N, C-alpha and C positions, 0 to 999 in steps of 0.2 A: 529399488527406486528411492534411494535417499537423496541422491542428488538431483532431482528434478529437471532443473533446469541449470546452464550453466551462465556464466554473466555474459553480458553484452555491453556493445558501447555505452559510453556514461551517458546514458539517455533516459530516458524515463523516468522522470521522478513523478510523483504522485500527482495529483490531480485528477480530481474525481469527483465528480458531482456527486452529491448525492444527498438528496434531503429524502432518501427514503427509510421508511420504519426500519427498525431495528427488528431482525430476524435470527432463528435458529436456523442452522444447518440441516437441510432434508436429508436423511440418511437413504432416502429411497431416490434420487436421482437430481441431484442438483439444488440450488438455491434460490431464493427469490429475490426479484430486483426489477429495476425498470428496464428497459430498452432504451439505449440511447444510440444505438449505431449508426447515426447521420453525423454525428459529433465527436470528434477527437476528445480524448481524456481532457485536455485543456480547456476545450470548449465547456465540457460538462462541469468542470470545477469551478470556472468563472460564473457558471450561471447557478451554482448552490451556495445559498447563504451560511450554510453549516462548514463550509470549507474556506472563508475567505483569508485564512491565515496561511492556509496552505498556500495559495494563489499567490499571495505578497511574498513568500519564501521561494516558490518557485520562479517567480518573476525576478528576483533579488539574486538566485542562482544563476540565470541568465538559461534556465532550461525549458522555459515554454516553445520554444522553436522545436527543442530535441522531442520534447513529449508530443507534438503535433503530428512528430516523423510517421513513418508507415509501422512499425511496431512488429510484432504485438507486444504489447506489455502487459504484467498484472501488476496492478497500485494496491498496496495497502494504506489507504487513505487516512489520515488523522483527521478529526474534525477540531473546529476550533475549541470545544471543551477540551481536547485531548493536548493540543498546545500549551493550553490553560494550564494544566495540570503541571508544566515545567517550573523548575525555580523563576522567580521573579527575575525579568532582565534577560533570560535565555535566549527568546524572541527576537528582541531588540539588539542583542549583540550578535546572533548569527547571520541576520541581515545586511549589517553593516558591511561594505565592500571588502575591509582588510579579514573578512571571515568568511570570505566567498568558498575558498575549497571546503572548510569545515561544514559549511552549510550544505553544500553540494553532496558531500560524504552522506550527511545524516539522510537527505533527502532520498538518494539513490539507493538507501538499504531499506527502503519501503516498497522497489521495486523490482520486478523478478522477469527476466527476459521471457518471452514467449507469454501465452493466455492459458490461465490456469482457472477454469470455473471451479464453482464451490466442489462440485461430483468428483473433479481431478483432484483436489486436495483432501476431500475424505478417500478418495481412493488408494491416495498416496501415504496417509495416515495408516490405512488398513493395512499396506502391504509392508509399510516400515513398522510393523508389531506396535502401533501406538502412537509413532510419532512421525513425523517427515522432515527432512533438510531440505530446506529452499535455499539456494545460492541467490544473493541480490547483485543487482547491477553494480551495487560499492563493490562487492567482491568478498564480503563478510556472510555468515548463514543466519538465517532464522529457521527455529523450529517450531512446524506444527503440531500442535497436539487437539483431542479433546477433553472437555469439561462437560460432563452431560451432554447436551445437543450443541454446544459453543466451542467454536474453533477458537484455539488458545495459541496467540504467538510469542514465544520466547527468543528474546534478543540476547546478543553476546554478553551483555552486562548482567544477564538474569532476570531482567524486568519484562513484564508481561503485557500483552495488548489483547483484548476479546475482539473479535470481530462481530460487527453489529448489523451489516448489511451486505449483501452479495451477490455477485453476478450482474454487475451494473455496466452494462455494454456500452462500449465507445467504437468508433469505426475502425482505432488502431490498439483495442485491447479490451481489458476488463478492469474492473473496480469492485473492491472489497474495504467497506468502511471498517475501520478500527477506533476505539476510544481511548488509546494511549499512544503518544509518539515513541517509536522504539529505537533503541541506538546501538550505533555498532559496536560501542566498547566503552 
């Protein structure tokens, strides 16, 4: 079960609302989160004060309509603080029209086709002997593993992000909040 999900149409990028508190993964049946089932992933993100940079990026990439589609999608949504960790000027450069393809690649690297709840991610990590490879909509892989009670995502460049909130439901998928922007290369 290393390759949990295969890539799906260029769709789904981030968007996730989530002003939920940081939580650890529950090894006995899923994470904790807020139920947002009547709103799409984009609707949830737009309503989150912690994800304004993500919303701006999704809009600049022209992905808002796609992410409001049927799905389902699993989104690993970086917070504003996660984007602030990037080198100065990175976000401003990425949202320029000339960089739309690069921005789309970065955003779709945070999305997995299908709905993976916290319990599903934990089961995949266990089945994989301590790690699970997730194929993103962008096409590259993220590796999920555990560090204590926290799920860590390792990107293609070796960078890591910690999942800080889980199972934030939307009508077209689920969102897990992360503390660092992951990069496809």
